[in-house]
C-alpha positions as CSV (number, residue, x, y, z in Angstrom):
1,M,0.0,0.0,0.0
2,T,1.6,3.5,-1.1
3,G,1.5,6.5,1.1
4,A,-1.3,8.0,-1.2
5,S,-3.4,4.7,-0.6
6,T,-3.1,5.0,3.0
7,A,-4.0,8.8,3.1
8,V,-7.0,8.0,0.7
9,D,-8.1,5.4,3.1
10,R,-7.7,7.6,6.3
11,L,-9.9,10.3,4.5
12,A,-12.5,7.8,3.7
13,A,-12.6,6.4,7.2
14,L,-12.8,10.1,8.6
15,V,-15.7,10.9,6.4
16,G,-17.3,7.3,6.6
17,W,-17.3,6.5,3.0
18,S,-16.7,2.9,2.1
19,G,-17.4,3.1,-1.7
20,R,-15.7,3.8,-4.9
21,S,-16.5,6.4,-7.5
22,P,-18.7,5.0,-10.1
23,Y,-16.7,7.0,-12.8
24,D,-13.6,6.1,-14.7
25,P,-11.7,9.4,-15.6
26,D,-9.8,9.6,-18.6
27,W,-6.3,10.5,-17.1
28,S,-4.5,10.7,-20.6
29,S,-6.9,13.4,-21.8
30,L,-7.0,15.2,-18.5
31,Q,-3.2,15.2,-18.2
32,A,-2.9,16.6,-22.0
33,A,-5.6,19.2,-21.1
34,F,-3.7,20.2,-17.9
35,G,-0.2,20.3,-19.2
36,H,1.0,18.1,-16.2
37,Q,0.4,14.8,-14.7
38,F,-1.8,15.0,-11.7
39,P,-0.5,14.3,-8.2
40,T,-1.1,10.5,-7.1
41,D,-3.1,11.4,-4.4
42,F,-5.5,13.5,-6.3
43,R,-5.9,10.7,-8.9
44,Q,-6.6,8.1,-6.1
45,Y,-9.1,10.6,-4.4
46,V,-11.2,11.0,-7.8
47,E,-11.0,7.1,-8.3
48,R,-12.2,6.6,-4.8
49,F,-14.7,9.4,-4.1
50,P,-17.4,10.6,-6.4
51,P,-18.3,14.3,-7.2
52,G,-19.5,16.1,-4.2
53,A,-18.6,18.1,-1.2
54,F,-17.6,17.5,2.5
55,D,-19.1,19.9,4.7
56,F,-18.1,23.4,3.2
57,V,-15.2,21.6,1.2
58,Q,-15.6,20.9,-2.5
59,V,-12.8,19.2,-4.6
60,F,-13.1,19.9,-8.2
61,H,-13.8,16.4,-9.6
62,P,-13.2,15.9,-13.2
63,C,-16.0,13.5,-13.4
64,E,-18.7,16.3,-12.5
65,S,-21.5,16.1,-15.0
66,E,-20.8,19.5,-16.5
67,Y,-17.5,18.4,-17.8
68,R,-17.4,14.7,-17.3
69,E,-16.9,14.4,-21.2
70,D,-14.5,17.3,-21.9
71,A,-11.2,17.4,-20.1
72,A,-10.3,20.7,-21.9
73,Y,-13.2,22.4,-20.4
74,Y,-12.7,20.9,-17.0
75,V,-9.3,22.8,-16.9
76,D,-10.6,25.8,-18.6
77,V,-13.4,26.2,-16.1
78,L,-10.8,25.8,-13.0
79,L,-8.4,28.7,-14.9
80,W,-11.7,30.8,-15.3
81,R,-12.3,30.7,-11.6
82,T,-9.2,32.1,-10.3
83,N,-8.3,34.3,-13.4
84,P,-9.7,37.6,-11.9
85,A,-7.1,37.2,-9.0
86,N,-4.3,37.6,-11.6
87,G,-5.2,41.4,-11.5
88,I,-4.1,41.7,-7.9
89,E,-0.7,43.1,-7.7
90,D,1.9,41.2,-5.3
91,Y,-0.4,38.3,-5.0
92,Y,0.0,34.8,-6.2
93,R,-0.3,34.2,-10.0
94,F,-3.1,31.6,-10.9
95,G,-2.7,29.3,-14.2
96,N,-1.2,25.9,-15.0
97,K,2.5,26.9,-15.6
98,P,5.4,26.5,-13.1
99,G,5.3,29.0,-10.4
100,E,1.5,29.5,-10.4
101,L,-1.3,28.1,-8.3
102,F,-3.9,25.8,-9.9
103,A,-7.0,25.3,-7.6
104,W,-8.3,21.8,-7.1
105,G,-11.0,22.6,-4.6
106,T,-12.7,25.3,-2.5
107,V,-14.0,26.0,1.0
108,N,-17.3,27.5,0.9
109,G,-16.3,29.5,-2.4
110,E,-14.2,31.8,-0.3
111,L,-10.7,30.0,0.0
112,E,-9.0,28.3,-2.8
113,L,-7.3,25.1,-2.2
114,C,-4.4,24.9,-4.9
115,W,-1.3,23.3,-5.8
116,E,1.8,25.5,-6.3
117,L,3.0,24.0,-9.6
118,S,6.6,23.6,-10.2
119,S,8.9,21.6,-12.8
120,K,9.4,18.9,-10.3
121,P,7.1,15.8,-10.3
122,A,3.6,16.5,-9.3
123,D,3.8,14.5,-5.9
124,T,6.2,17.0,-4.6
125,W,3.9,20.1,-5.2
126,T,3.0,22.1,-2.3
127,C,-0.8,22.9,-1.3
128,V,-1.5,26.5,-0.8
129,V,-4.7,27.7,1.0
130,A,-5.5,31.1,-0.7
131,D,-7.9,33.5,0.5
132,I,-8.2,35.8,-2.6
133,R,-10.4,38.5,-1.1
134,G,-8.0,38.8,1.9
135,R,-5.0,38.5,-0.5
136,T,-3.4,36.0,2.0
137,G,-2.4,32.5,1.7
138,E,-0.7,29.7,3.4
139,S,1.5,26.7,2.2
140,Y,0.5,23.5,3.7
141,P,3.6,20.8,3.9
142,G,1.8,17.9,2.3
143,G,-0.5,16.5,-0.3
144,M,-4.2,17.5,-0.9
145,L,-5.3,14.2,0.9
146,D,-3.1,15.4,4.1
147,L,-4.8,18.5,3.8
148,L,-8.1,17.2,3.5
149,S,-7.7,14.9,6.4
150,H,-6.1,17.7,8.5
151,F,-9.6,19.7,7.9
152,H,-11.7,16.7,8.7
153,R,-9.6,15.4,11.7
154,D,-9.2,18.6,13.4
155,G,-11.7,21.1,11.8
156,A,-15.6,20.7,11.8
157,G,-16.0,23.0,9.0
158,E,-13.0,25.2,9.5
159,F,-9.3,24.8,8.6
160,P,-7.3,24.8,11.9
161,P,-4.0,26.9,11.9
162,L,-1.3,25.4,9.8
């Protein structure tokens, strides 16, 4: 069992989920549209959990009905969501190039859960919780499953201090 498998199992136990997603994502099309390989923990999350939300947290699942059949549209929608923040001076840049943040989820539509993309392997990307309105952000040492488990283990609807 890999570290990501352990993390996805831990998250499933925390939220009381014992099933599997009924969808089979087209990872090659998604990777081509994104321009990068997705982190292992994200792929395992998508294969384990169906689209939906936990409390106030929504992971942008590529099998949501609106873009299930169109990987390019999925990536375009996620880039569109955060593009207005690119007009803020002295703040993160959002996009899908190294050095930019790419949102993989949201908390109540107010905080963006992102990867800080780099030219290093996707499994080494840092997660960032970005508050665009407040023009702040915090790096989280660990992958998206670690961040989600941290939220569910310690949080009840709020991210604890990182």
